[in-house]
C-alpha positions as a LaTeX table, in Angstrom:
\begin{tabular}{lrrr}
\hline
Residue & $x$ (\AA) & $y$ (\AA) & $z$ (\AA) \\
\hline
Met1 & 140.43 & 22.12 & 61.42 \\
His2 & 137.18 & 23.53 & 60.57 \\
Pro3 & 134.57 & 20.83 & 60.30 \\
Asp4 & 133.42 & 22.34 & 56.50 \\
Phe5 & 137.13 & 22.38 & 55.29 \\
Gly6 & 136.86 & 20.82 & 51.82 \\
Asn7 & 133.88 & 23.01 & 50.74 \\
Met8 & 134.51 & 26.27 & 52.69 \\
Pro9 & 134.47 & 29.88 & 51.15 \\
Pro10 & 137.86 & 31.55 & 51.50 \\
Ser11 & 139.05 & 32.65 & 54.95 \\
Ile12 & 142.32 & 34.80 & 54.90 \\
Arg13 & 143.74 & 35.60 & 58.30 \\
Ser14 & 147.03 & 37.37 & 57.48 \\
Pro15 & 148.64 & 39.33 & 54.77 \\
Leu16 & 150.15 & 37.18 & 52.23 \\
Pro17 & 152.54 & 35.25 & 52.65 \\
Gly18 & 152.14 & 34.71 & 56.43 \\
Thr19 & 155.12 & 34.58 & 58.93 \\
Lys20 & 155.43 & 30.70 & 58.57 \\
Ser21 & 155.26 & 30.83 & 54.65 \\
Arg22 & 158.10 & 33.80 & 54.67 \\
Glu23 & 160.21 & 31.77 & 56.63 \\
Leu24 & 159.71 & 28.45 & 54.39 \\
Ile25 & 160.07 & 30.75 & 51.37 \\
Glu26 & 163.52 & 31.83 & 52.68 \\
Thr27 & 164.50 & 27.89 & 53.15 \\
Leu28 & 162.91 & 27.63 & 49.47 \\
Ala29 & 165.20 & 30.34 & 47.97 \\
Ala30 & 168.24 & 28.81 & 49.37 \\
Thr31 & 167.86 & 25.06 & 48.47 \\
Glu32 & 165.51 & 24.87 & 45.19 \\
Cys33 & 166.98 & 25.49 & 41.67 \\
Pro34 & 167.44 & 29.57 & 41.73 \\
Ser35 & 165.57 & 29.83 & 38.55 \\
Leu36 & 162.21 & 29.48 & 40.22 \\
Thr37 & 162.86 & 32.08 & 42.48 \\
Thr38 & 164.24 & 34.34 & 40.15 \\
Arg39 & 160.84 & 33.53 & 37.77 \\
Arg40 & 159.00 & 34.86 & 40.74 \\
Ala41 & 161.21 & 38.02 & 40.93 \\
Arg42 & 160.56 & 38.73 & 37.44 \\
Arg43 & 156.92 & 38.44 & 37.50 \\
Ala44 & 157.21 & 40.85 & 40.24 \\
Glu45 & 159.05 & 43.30 & 38.09 \\
Arg46 & 156.32 & 42.88 & 35.41 \\
Thr47 & 153.46 & 43.36 & 37.10 \\
Gly48 & 154.36 & 45.79 & 40.09 \\
Val49 & 153.07 & 43.40 & 42.74 \\
Gln50 & 154.92 & 40.77 & 44.72 \\
His51 & 154.49 & 36.86 & 43.88 \\
Asp52 & 155.95 & 35.27 & 46.84 \\
Pro53 & 154.22 & 32.06 & 47.13 \\
Ile54 & 152.04 & 30.51 & 49.77 \\
Val55 & 153.06 & 27.42 & 51.21 \\
Trp56 & 150.47 & 24.42 & 51.31 \\
Ala57 & 149.89 & 22.58 & 54.64 \\
Asn58 & 146.77 & 20.61 & 53.57 \\
Ala59 & 144.42 & 20.15 & 50.90 \\
Lys60 & 141.01 & 18.66 & 50.86 \\
Gly61 & 138.09 & 19.06 & 48.22 \\
Ile62 & 138.10 & 22.39 & 46.75 \\
Asn63 & 140.08 & 23.97 & 49.80 \\
Val64 & 143.75 & 24.43 & 50.69 \\
Leu65 & 145.14 & 25.70 & 53.76 \\
Asp66 & 148.42 & 27.27 & 54.05 \\
Val67 & 150.99 & 26.92 & 57.11 \\
Asp68 & 149.62 & 30.52 & 58.37 \\
Gly69 & 145.96 & 28.94 & 58.61 \\
Asn70 & 144.76 & 31.02 & 55.78 \\
Val71 & 141.92 & 28.86 & 53.68 \\
Tyr72 & 141.87 & 29.18 & 49.75 \\
Val73 & 139.39 & 27.91 & 47.22 \\
Asp74 & 141.65 & 26.08 & 44.53 \\
Trp75 & 140.38 & 27.20 & 40.91 \\
Thr76 & 143.35 & 24.99 & 39.49 \\
Ala77 & 142.68 & 21.82 & 40.83 \\
Gly78 & 146.31 & 21.29 & 41.45 \\
Phe79 & 147.04 & 21.83 & 37.51 \\
Gly80 & 144.06 & 19.91 & 36.87 \\
Val81 & 144.55 & 16.83 & 38.61 \\
Ala82 & 141.87 & 16.91 & 41.28 \\
Val83 & 138.66 & 16.54 & 39.27 \\
Ala84 & 136.79 & 15.12 & 42.02 \\
Gly85 & 138.49 & 17.33 & 44.82 \\
His86 & 141.78 & 16.93 & 46.75 \\
Ala87 & 142.16 & 14.18 & 49.09 \\
His88 & 138.80 & 12.34 & 47.85 \\
Pro89 & 137.91 & 9.55 & 50.46 \\
Ser90 & 137.96 & 6.80 & 48.06 \\
Val91 & 141.25 & 7.55 & 46.78 \\
Val92 & 142.70 & 7.97 & 50.22 \\
Asp93 & 141.22 & 4.59 & 51.06 \\
Ala94 & 142.63 & 3.03 & 48.19 \\
Ile95 & 145.94 & 4.21 & 48.83 \\
Gln96 & 145.93 & 3.11 & 52.46 \\
Glu97 & 144.42 & $-0.51$ & 51.44 \\
Gln98 & 147.28 & $-0.95$ & 49.19 \\
Ser99 & 150.14 & 0.45 & 51.20 \\
Glu100 & 149.26 & $-2.36$ & 53.72 \\
Arg101 & 149.44 & $-5.19$ & 50.81 \\
Ala102 & 152.24 & $-4.12$ & 48.74 \\
Ile103 & 153.86 & $-0.60$ & 48.15 \\
His104 & 156.27 & $-1.58$ & 45.39 \\
Ala105 & 156.69 & $-4.34$ & 42.82 \\
Leu106 & 158.71 & $-5.56$ & 40.00 \\
Gly107 & 157.09 & $-3.30$ & 37.09 \\
Asp108 & 157.16 & $-5.18$ & 33.67 \\
Val109 & 159.25 & $-8.42$ & 35.20 \\
Tyr110 & 156.77 & $-9.53$ & 38.00 \\
Pro111 & 153.84 & $-7.03$ & 37.91 \\
Ser112 & 151.27 & $-6.46$ & 40.73 \\
Asp113 & 147.80 & $-7.33$ & 40.47 \\
Val114 & 146.66 & $-4.01$ & 40.77 \\
Lys115 & 148.67 & $-2.92$ & 37.74 \\
Ile116 & 146.85 & $-5.80$ & 35.62 \\
Glu117 & 143.78 & $-4.47$ & 36.87 \\
Leu118 & 144.24 & $-1.21$ & 35.80 \\
Leu119 & 145.67 & $-2.24$ & 32.48 \\
Ala120 & 142.26 & $-4.12$ & 31.65 \\
Arg121 & 140.36 & $-1.10$ & 33.02 \\
Leu122 & 142.10 & 1.30 & 30.80 \\
Ala123 & 141.88 & $-1.01$ & 27.42 \\
Ala124 & 138.07 & $-1.51$ & 28.11 \\
Leu125 & 137.73 & 2.18 & 28.38 \\
Ala126 & 139.68 & 2.87 & 25.44 \\
Pro127 & 137.78 & 3.83 & 21.93 \\
His128 & 140.00 & 1.49 & 20.05 \\
Glu129 & 139.30 & $-2.13$ & 19.39 \\
Asp130 & 141.65 & $-4.32$ & 21.16 \\
Ala131 & 143.53 & $-1.61$ & 23.12 \\
Arg132 & 146.83 & $-2.01$ & 24.59 \\
Val133 & 148.27 & 0.43 & 27.32 \\
Ile134 & 151.67 & 1.58 & 28.38 \\
Leu135 & 151.98 & 3.05 & 31.90 \\
Gly136 & 154.00 & 6.01 & 33.04 \\
Gln137 & 154.52 & 8.22 & 35.99 \\
Ser138 & 153.76 & 11.82 & 34.15 \\
Gly139 & 152.03 & 13.24 & 31.32 \\
Ala140 & 155.58 & 13.80 & 29.51 \\
Asp141 & 156.10 & 9.81 & 30.31 \\
Ala142 & 152.91 & 9.06 & 28.29 \\
Ile143 & 154.12 & 11.59 & 25.34 \\
Glu144 & 157.45 & 9.89 & 25.44 \\
Ala145 & 155.75 & 6.44 & 24.87 \\
Ala146 & 153.66 & 7.79 & 22.09 \\
Leu147 & 156.56 & 9.21 & 20.21 \\
Lys148 & 158.55 & 5.95 & 20.54 \\
Thr149 & 155.31 & 4.08 & 19.63 \\
Ala150 & 154.64 & 6.08 & 16.50 \\
Met151 & 158.32 & 5.90 & 15.20 \\
Leu152 & 158.57 & 2.05 & 15.59 \\
Lys153 & 155.12 & 2.03 & 13.61 \\
Thr154 & 155.91 & 4.40 & 10.91 \\
Lys155 & 159.81 & 4.01 & 10.66 \\
Arg156 & 159.91 & 8.01 & 10.02 \\
Ser157 & 161.30 & 10.38 & 12.43 \\
Gly158 & 159.61 & 13.59 & 11.61 \\
Val159 & 157.06 & 15.16 & 13.59 \\
Leu160 & 154.35 & 17.86 & 13.19 \\
Ala161 & 153.18 & 19.72 & 16.24 \\
Phe162 & 151.46 & 22.98 & 16.86 \\
Arg163 & 152.34 & 26.25 & 17.72 \\
Gly164 & 150.73 & 27.07 & 21.31 \\
Gly165 & 151.09 & 23.47 & 22.24 \\
Tyr166 & 152.53 & 22.15 & 25.53 \\
His167 & 153.24 & 18.47 & 26.09 \\
Gly168 & 155.84 & 18.18 & 28.80 \\
Leu169 & 159.60 & 19.35 & 29.35 \\
Ser170 & 161.51 & 16.11 & 29.28 \\
His171 & 163.57 & 15.99 & 26.18 \\
Gly172 & 161.08 & 13.99 & 23.52 \\
Pro173 & 158.15 & 16.03 & 24.38 \\
Leu174 & 160.30 & 19.31 & 24.89 \\
Ala175 & 161.30 & 19.35 & 21.11 \\
Leu176 & 157.60 & 19.54 & 20.30 \\
Cys177 & 156.75 & 22.36 & 22.50 \\
Gly178 & 155.32 & 25.13 & 20.73 \\
Tyr179 & 154.10 & 27.06 & 23.79 \\
Ser180 & 157.44 & 29.00 & 23.77 \\
Ala181 & 160.76 & 28.85 & 22.15 \\
Ala182 & 162.09 & 29.90 & 25.65 \\
Phe183 & 161.44 & 26.35 & 26.80 \\
Arg184 & 163.53 & 24.72 & 24.07 \\
Asp185 & 166.19 & 27.14 & 23.33 \\
Pro186 & 168.89 & 26.21 & 26.07 \\
Phe187 & 168.59 & 22.47 & 25.08 \\
Gln188 & 168.07 & 22.86 & 21.30 \\
Ala189 & 171.48 & 20.88 & 20.44 \\
Gln190 & 170.13 & 17.99 & 22.34 \\
Leu191 & 166.58 & 17.83 & 21.02 \\
His192 & 165.05 & 15.97 & 18.02 \\
Asp193 & 165.53 & 18.66 & 15.08 \\
Glu194 & 162.92 & 17.22 & 12.68 \\
Val195 & 159.96 & 18.91 & 13.87 \\
Ala196 & 157.58 & 21.13 & 11.98 \\
Phe197 & 155.18 & 23.62 & 13.69 \\
Ala198 & 151.75 & 24.61 & 12.14 \\
Pro199 & 149.36 & 27.09 & 13.66 \\
Tyr200 & 146.82 & 26.00 & 16.12 \\
Pro201 & 143.46 & 27.14 & 14.78 \\
Arg202 & 140.96 & 29.01 & 16.81 \\
Glu203 & 137.08 & 28.37 & 17.08 \\
Gly204 & 135.23 & 31.44 & 15.56 \\
Val205 & 138.54 & 32.93 & 14.09 \\
Asp206 & 139.80 & 30.25 & 11.68 \\
Ser207 & 137.72 & 28.07 & 9.27 \\
Leu208 & 138.27 & 24.40 & 9.09 \\
Asn209 & 139.43 & 24.77 & 5.47 \\
Asp210 & 142.08 & 27.34 & 6.28 \\
Ala211 & 143.36 & 25.44 & 9.24 \\
Ile212 & 143.78 & 22.14 & 7.46 \\
Ala213 & 145.65 & 24.20 & 4.76 \\
Gln214 & 147.94 & 25.56 & 6.96 \\
Val215 & 148.84 & 22.30 & 8.26 \\
Arg216 & 149.43 & 20.99 & 4.65 \\
Ala217 & 151.79 & 23.91 & 4.32 \\
Ala218 & 153.67 & 23.61 & 7.40 \\
Trp219 & 154.05 & 19.62 & 6.39 \\
Ser220 & 155.12 & 20.50 & 2.86 \\
Glu221 & 157.47 & 23.16 & 4.02 \\
Ser222 & 159.29 & 21.06 & 6.72 \\
Gly223 & 161.38 & 19.00 & 4.39 \\
Phe224 & 161.16 & 16.20 & 6.64 \\
Asp225 & 159.80 & 12.71 & 6.41 \\
Ile226 & 156.92 & 13.12 & 8.75 \\
Gly227 & 155.59 & 10.02 & 10.46 \\
Thr228 & 153.94 & 11.64 & 13.71 \\
Val229 & 151.49 & 14.24 & 14.46 \\
Val230 & 150.91 & 15.30 & 17.98 \\
Val231 & 148.07 & 17.53 & 18.87 \\
Glu232 & 146.11 & 18.47 & 21.92 \\
Pro233 & 142.09 & 18.56 & 21.22 \\
Ile234 & 142.26 & 21.84 & 23.39 \\
Gln235 & 145.16 & 23.74 & 24.24 \\
Ala236 & 145.17 & 24.06 & 28.00 \\
Arg237 & 147.99 & 25.76 & 29.09 \\
Gly238 & 148.32 & 27.56 & 25.51 \\
Gly239 & 145.26 & 29.59 & 26.52 \\
Ile240 & 142.14 & 27.40 & 26.58 \\
Val241 & 142.15 & 27.29 & 22.71 \\
Ile242 & 139.36 & 25.27 & 21.16 \\
Pro243 & 139.77 & 24.30 & 17.56 \\
Pro244 & 137.01 & 24.43 & 14.76 \\
Ala245 & 134.52 & 21.58 & 14.83 \\
Gly246 & 135.75 & 18.66 & 12.62 \\
Phe247 & 139.51 & 20.03 & 12.96 \\
Leu248 & 140.77 & 16.72 & 14.60 \\
Lys249 & 138.72 & 14.54 & 12.22 \\
Ala250 & 140.15 & 16.18 & 9.23 \\
Leu251 & 143.76 & 16.46 & 10.71 \\
Ile252 & 143.60 & 12.63 & 11.24 \\
Glu253 & 142.19 & 11.99 & 7.56 \\
Leu254 & 145.21 & 14.14 & 6.39 \\
Ala255 & 147.68 & 12.11 & 8.42 \\
His256 & 146.42 & 8.76 & 7.34 \\
Glu257 & 146.60 & 9.82 & 3.64 \\
Arg258 & 150.14 & 10.43 & 4.19 \\
Gly259 & 150.85 & 7.51 & 6.33 \\
Ala260 & 151.35 & 9.12 & 9.57 \\
Val261 & 150.27 & 8.27 & 13.09 \\
Val262 & 148.30 & 10.90 & 15.03 \\
Ile263 & 148.83 & 11.22 & 18.65 \\
Ala264 & 146.05 & 12.88 & 21.01 \\
Asp265 & 147.65 & 14.71 & 23.91 \\
Glu266 & 144.77 & 14.13 & 26.48 \\
Ile267 & 146.84 & 14.64 & 29.89 \\
Tyr268 & 144.52 & 17.81 & 30.60 \\
Thr269 & 141.32 & 17.07 & 28.72 \\
Gly270 & 140.94 & 13.44 & 29.37 \\
Leu271 & 138.60 & 11.28 & 31.46 \\
Ala272 & 136.15 & 14.06 & 32.68 \\
Arg273 & 137.51 & 17.60 & 32.61 \\
Thr274 & 135.62 & 18.68 & 29.10 \\
Gly275 & 132.68 & 16.49 & 29.61 \\
Ala276 & 133.75 & 13.66 & 27.83 \\
Ala277 & 136.13 & 10.47 & 28.35 \\
Phe278 & 138.24 & 11.71 & 25.58 \\
Glu279 & 137.65 & 14.98 & 24.15 \\
Ser280 & 139.55 & 14.04 & 20.92 \\
Val281 & 137.17 & 11.56 & 19.86 \\
Arg282 & 133.98 & 14.11 & 19.26 \\
Asp283 & 132.83 & 14.58 & 15.76 \\
Gly284 & 133.90 & 11.14 & 15.00 \\
Ala285 & 137.53 & 11.10 & 15.20 \\
Leu286 & 139.75 & 8.66 & 16.37 \\
Pro287 & 143.43 & 9.45 & 17.03 \\
Asp288 & 145.90 & 6.35 & 16.73 \\
Ile289 & 147.38 & 7.13 & 20.03 \\
Leu290 & 145.75 & 8.49 & 23.27 \\
Cys291 & 147.76 & 9.79 & 26.10 \\
Ile292 & 146.11 & 10.49 & 29.70 \\
Gly293 & 147.24 & 11.51 & 33.03 \\
Lys294 & 146.29 & 14.27 & 35.58 \\
Ala295 & 142.88 & 13.10 & 36.37 \\
Leu296 & 143.74 & 9.62 & 36.19 \\
Gly297 & 145.47 & 9.18 & 39.35 \\
Gly298 & 143.21 & 11.41 & 41.74 \\
Gly299 & 146.37 & 13.15 & 43.03 \\
Met300 & 149.06 & 10.38 & 42.66 \\
Pro301 & 151.61 & 10.65 & 39.58 \\
Ile302 & 150.50 & 8.14 & 37.03 \\
Ser303 & 149.92 & 8.29 & 33.28 \\
Ala304 & 149.02 & 5.96 & 30.41 \\
Cys305 & 149.69 & 5.71 & 26.55 \\
Ile306 & 146.62 & 3.93 & 24.86 \\
Ala307 & 146.43 & 2.61 & 21.26 \\
Ser308 & 145.01 & $-0.27$ & 19.30 \\
Tyr309 & 146.81 & $-3.63$ & 19.09 \\
Asp310 & 147.55 & $-3.08$ & 15.77 \\
Val311 & 149.70 & 0.18 & 16.39 \\
Met312 & 151.04 & $-1.27$ & 19.76 \\
Arg313 & 152.57 & $-4.36$ & 18.16 \\
Ala314 & 155.06 & $-2.26$ & 16.27 \\
Trp315 & 157.12 & $-2.73$ & 19.44 \\
Gly316 & 157.63 & $-6.38$ & 18.33 \\
Asp317 & 159.30 & $-8.66$ & 20.39 \\
Pro318 & 162.42 & $-7.33$ & 21.89 \\
Thr319 & 165.06 & $-10.15$ & 22.19 \\
Gly320 & 166.91 & $-9.46$ & 25.58 \\
Glu321 & 166.23 & $-6.22$ & 26.81 \\
Ala322 & 163.08 & $-4.25$ & 27.77 \\
Ile323 & 163.42 & $-1.20$ & 25.41 \\
His324 & 160.82 & 0.89 & 27.30 \\
Thr325 & 160.51 & 0.61 & 31.05 \\
Ala326 & 161.24 & 2.47 & 34.48 \\
Thr327 & 161.33 & 1.34 & 38.39 \\
Phe328 & 158.18 & 3.33 & 39.15 \\
Phe329 & 156.05 & 2.49 & 35.95 \\
Gly330 & 152.98 & 0.71 & 37.05 \\
His331 & 153.51 & 1.59 & 40.85 \\
Pro332 & 150.99 & $-0.40$ & 43.12 \\
Ile333 & 149.84 & 2.58 & 45.05 \\
Ala334 & 149.35 & 4.88 & 42.01 \\
Cys335 & 147.48 & 1.81 & 40.31 \\
Ala336 & 145.25 & 1.61 & 43.25 \\
Ala337 & 144.76 & 5.32 & 43.38 \\
Ala338 & 144.04 & 5.42 & 39.37 \\
Leu339 & 141.26 & 2.62 & 39.76 \\
Ala340 & 139.43 & 4.55 & 42.56 \\
Ser341 & 139.79 & 7.57 & 40.39 \\
Leu342 & 138.09 & 6.04 & 37.45 \\
Asp343 & 135.43 & 4.51 & 39.67 \\
Ile344 & 134.75 & 8.31 & 41.09 \\
Ile345 & 134.53 & 9.52 & 37.65 \\
Asp346 & 131.78 & 6.81 & 36.69 \\
Asp347 & 129.93 & 6.68 & 40.08 \\
Glu348 & 129.44 & 10.41 & 40.57 \\
Asn349 & 128.81 & 10.99 & 36.85 \\
Leu350 & 131.52 & 13.62 & 36.47 \\
Arg351 & 131.53 & 13.64 & 32.97 \\
Glu352 & 127.95 & 14.68 & 32.85 \\
Leu353 & 128.26 & 17.31 & 35.64 \\
Ala354 & 131.21 & 18.92 & 33.86 \\
Ala355 & 129.37 & 19.28 & 30.59 \\
Asp356 & 126.42 & 20.80 & 32.44 \\
Lys357 & 128.37 & 23.02 & 34.90 \\
Gly358 & 130.80 & 24.35 & 32.70 \\
Glu359 & 128.05 & 25.66 & 30.43 \\
Arg360 & 126.58 & 27.65 & 33.41 \\
Val361 & 129.84 & 28.81 & 34.60 \\
Lys362 & 130.83 & 30.38 & 31.42 \\
Ala363 & 127.41 & 31.91 & 31.06 \\
Leu364 & 127.64 & 33.42 & 34.63 \\
Leu365 & 131.27 & 34.60 & 33.82 \\
Arg366 & 130.14 & 36.32 & 30.37 \\
Lys367 & 126.89 & 37.98 & 31.87 \\
Arg368 & 128.86 & 39.45 & 34.95 \\
Leu369 & 131.87 & 40.42 & 33.35 \\
Ala370 & 130.62 & 41.82 & 30.11 \\
His371 & 130.93 & 45.12 & 31.29 \\
His372 & 134.84 & 45.07 & 31.66 \\
Ala373 & 136.69 & 46.45 & 28.83 \\
Ser374 & 139.65 & 44.39 & 29.82 \\
Val375 & 137.86 & 41.09 & 29.17 \\
Arg376 & 138.09 & 40.04 & 25.29 \\
Glu377 & 136.51 & 36.60 & 25.79 \\
Val378 & 134.98 & 33.69 & 28.00 \\
Arg379 & 135.67 & 30.46 & 26.17 \\
Gly380 & 136.01 & 26.75 & 27.12 \\
Arg381 & 134.55 & 23.38 & 27.24 \\
Gly382 & 133.07 & 21.24 & 30.38 \\
Met383 & 135.32 & 22.62 & 33.48 \\
Leu384 & 138.25 & 23.76 & 31.33 \\
Ile385 & 137.44 & 27.57 & 31.23 \\
Gly386 & 139.45 & 30.49 & 30.14 \\
Val387 & 138.93 & 34.31 & 30.67 \\
Glu388 & 141.09 & 36.25 & 27.92 \\
Leu389 & 142.40 & 39.52 & 29.16 \\
Asp390 & 143.83 & 42.44 & 27.23 \\
Ser391 & 147.35 & 41.82 & 28.71 \\
Gly392 & 149.50 & 39.29 & 30.70 \\
Glu393 & 150.45 & 42.10 & 33.17 \\
Arg394 & 146.63 & 42.44 & 34.03 \\
Thr395 & 146.17 & 38.67 & 34.25 \\
Leu396 & 149.04 & 38.15 & 36.67 \\
Arg397 & 148.21 & 41.29 & 38.93 \\
Leu398 & 144.54 & 39.91 & 38.70 \\
Ile399 & 145.81 & 36.59 & 40.07 \\
Arg400 & 147.83 & 38.26 & 42.94 \\
Ala401 & 144.62 & 40.22 & 43.78 \\
Met402 & 142.37 & 37.35 & 43.66 \\
Leu403 & 144.97 & 35.17 & 45.87 \\
Glu404 & 144.70 & 37.94 & 48.42 \\
Arg405 & 140.98 & 37.39 & 48.51 \\
Gly406 & 141.44 & 33.35 & 49.10 \\
His407 & 140.96 & 32.48 & 45.33 \\
Leu408 & 143.78 & 30.15 & 43.60 \\
Leu409 & 144.00 & 30.88 & 40.08 \\
Leu410 & 146.82 & 30.31 & 37.32 \\
Pro411 & 147.27 & 32.20 & 33.99 \\
Ala412 & 147.38 & 30.16 & 30.73 \\
Gly413 & 148.77 & 31.35 & 27.36 \\
Ala414 & 152.21 & 32.29 & 26.15 \\
Lys415 & 151.86 & 35.87 & 27.11 \\
Ala416 & 149.83 & 34.84 & 30.51 \\
Glu417 & 146.64 & 36.61 & 28.78 \\
Val418 & 144.16 & 34.13 & 30.12 \\
Leu419 & 142.78 & 33.51 & 33.28 \\
Ser420 & 142.63 & 29.84 & 33.81 \\
Ile421 & 139.67 & 28.05 & 35.69 \\
Thr422 & 139.80 & 24.52 & 35.99 \\
Pro423 & 138.58 & 23.69 & 39.43 \\
Ser424 & 137.21 & 20.37 & 40.73 \\
Ile425 & 134.26 & 19.33 & 38.77 \\
Lys426 & 132.27 & 19.11 & 42.23 \\
Ile427 & 133.02 & 22.78 & 42.99 \\
Ser428 & 129.43 & 24.29 & 44.44 \\
Tyr429 & 127.63 & 27.17 & 42.63 \\
Ala430 & 128.16 & 29.07 & 45.73 \\
Arg431 & 131.90 & 29.13 & 45.44 \\
Val432 & 131.30 & 29.98 & 41.78 \\
Asp433 & 129.31 & 33.07 & 42.86 \\
Glu434 & 131.81 & 33.94 & 45.12 \\
Leu435 & 134.64 & 33.92 & 42.45 \\
Val436 & 132.70 & 35.84 & 39.94 \\
Asp437 & 131.79 & 38.44 & 42.67 \\
Ala438 & 135.73 & 38.78 & 43.66 \\
Leu439 & 136.72 & 38.77 & 39.76 \\
Asp440 & 134.12 & 41.78 & 39.14 \\
Glu441 & 135.78 & 43.55 & 41.99 \\
Cys442 & 139.19 & 42.91 & 41.39 \\
Leu443 & 138.76 & 43.67 & 37.53 \\
Thr444 & 137.11 & 47.04 & 38.59 \\
Thr445 & 140.05 & 48.06 & 40.55 \\
Ser446 & 143.05 & 46.64 & 38.49 \\
\hline
\end{tabular}
């Protein structure tokens, strides 16, 4: 392993995928759900370039090493998880230490000390007075817990969500998926059917007044008794879409006028990514329930649903059964990793770094890519950045071309029209310069 692995530039030694990756891809195609292999084939047909995956062998800092010895810079941070880089030493140490004490506990029956410490830490971090927390394993778990909490609080089953929104694919969140009807359609008969979708407004395109008017219209036209509103403060998978200033505050005021509870999905944006602990509390807004994940675990699977005591007490005092629990909720190793991750975010000033670095990266992208007619817009907040192109096909071709140069990127937006840039907040400006150089070159030839 190269001594600089963790902050290296790309180093591609073989055509992609390499020999070992191809062998493993054959096993993958013979063993994984066939829809995933088929999806890659459809992308190849759509773009005219192959989309066989590389196979990860190691990840540290901003780098990924595949099984063929190729080194990549990860501009996805593992779906936004590794805000401080892959395998941060403090997270690794916390995992190792906890694994020597207690790998598993009895969840909500006899909890571990580290779970209780994490609950206290999250309650103190929350913007709510006297906050209470429900832990989960995934972002979808946090949304499930939030939906149940809102239902118990309002006693109303209707939900208002947003087009382009993505909240996970388990059955509760799936019903709210405005990202694409294709996710919902095969399972529609099993999903909650009292969900109304409003347009998600876009900064610089939609005015605040028009945005709220459209929410009112969707609410009125639904015919449901809506008790819950679910919203992302910035749509991430939906295309790095930022709403007009004041939108969340106005949305919360409207919901409260109508006796509804607002859930802010901060799975992607929360803790540091956008330069704030919670993106949804800008402009004086305060959602009733916050859901966080991704960055929370530093690479381990853990999430949290957070609300005030006044909201959480709607769960009451169940007589005989715990009505929301799971074997691995509050898993000790994941909790230890989460505590380490929260320390890193504070100690390394990642929120401030994300805010400052994000502005510089956006400015550089705008300057260097402005001459490409295919680039429609560069937008984002903090280190949640999107480059919108003129078509999804171009984005997917660009992603493959960039992969072959050692840069790992993902698309966003329902039509894959946005190139998503969400690296570790600690990534160096030298690596950013290399990314922009490669983008400029690939866009010229694509």
